[in-house]
C-alpha positions, 0 to 999 in steps of 0.5 A, a space after each residue: 504490472 497491472 497489480 502493481 498499479 492497482 495497488 499503487 492507486 489503493 495505497 495513494 487512496 489510503 494516504 488520502 483517506 488517512 489524512 481525512 481520518 486523522 484530521 477529521 475533516 468536514 463533509 462526508 469524511 466524518 463518517 465515510 472516510 474511516 470506513 473507506 480507509 479500513 476497507 481499502 487497507 483490508 483489500 490492499 492487504 489481501 491484494 498484497 498476499 496475492 502479490 507476494 504469492 505471485 512474486 514468489 512463484 515468478 522469482 522461484 521460476 526465474 532463479 531455478 533457470 539461472 542464479 542472480 548476478 549478485 552485485 551492488 545494483 542487484 543488492 540495492 534493488 532487492 533491499 529497496 523492494 524488500 523494504 517496500 514489501 515489509 512496510 506494505 505489510 506492517 502498515 495495514 497489519 498495525 492498523 488492523 491491530 490498532 482497531 483490535 486493541 481499541 476494541 472496535 470492529 474493522 470494516 471491509 466494505 460493510 462486512 464487520 471483522 470483529 476484534 481478534 484481541 481484547 481491549 488493551 491500552 498499552 498495546 493500543 499505544 504501540 499499534 498506533 505508533 507502529 501504524 503512524 511510523 510504518 506508514 510514513 517510513 513506507 511513504 519514504 520508501 515509495 519516494 525512493 522507489 519512484 526516484 529509482 524508476 524515474 525514467 520509466 515513470 516519465 516514459 509511462 506518463 508521457 505515453 498516457 498523456 500522448 494517448 489522452 491527446 489522441 483521444 481528445 483529438 478523436 472526440 473533437 
């Protein structure tokens, strides 16, 4: 569950930095945000690969013991999570390909990852569109995911606020 929340924070940061990258907002963002966005994207892709490996091991162990109870709820949950993982993979890969087809390095916290593919204007347009749409479709699935787990999210948030109140009283 810790990896889930770490990746959630990364993904939230990617949306924030992505807004700065696209709209070229002033301050440090003009030169810092593109590098931060690329680095967070590459890191979230690496974490996603680790998460998929871990998930496959856990699901494999679980369903070796017993078969899933296939019903409407199980199918909805499986489809939602499969869609989340699909777009969680497509968004950073399309961003990486976009940088490649433009002919630019991708940065991972100062480490330059050179382009794998040559400059190509046609594929640049496809990668740009894919990165844009996959990111926003992914955001829609994130909203569905939050709504599906709203009770759990509210409970977690109230525990967090409760702990914050306890810590504030201890300090004061």
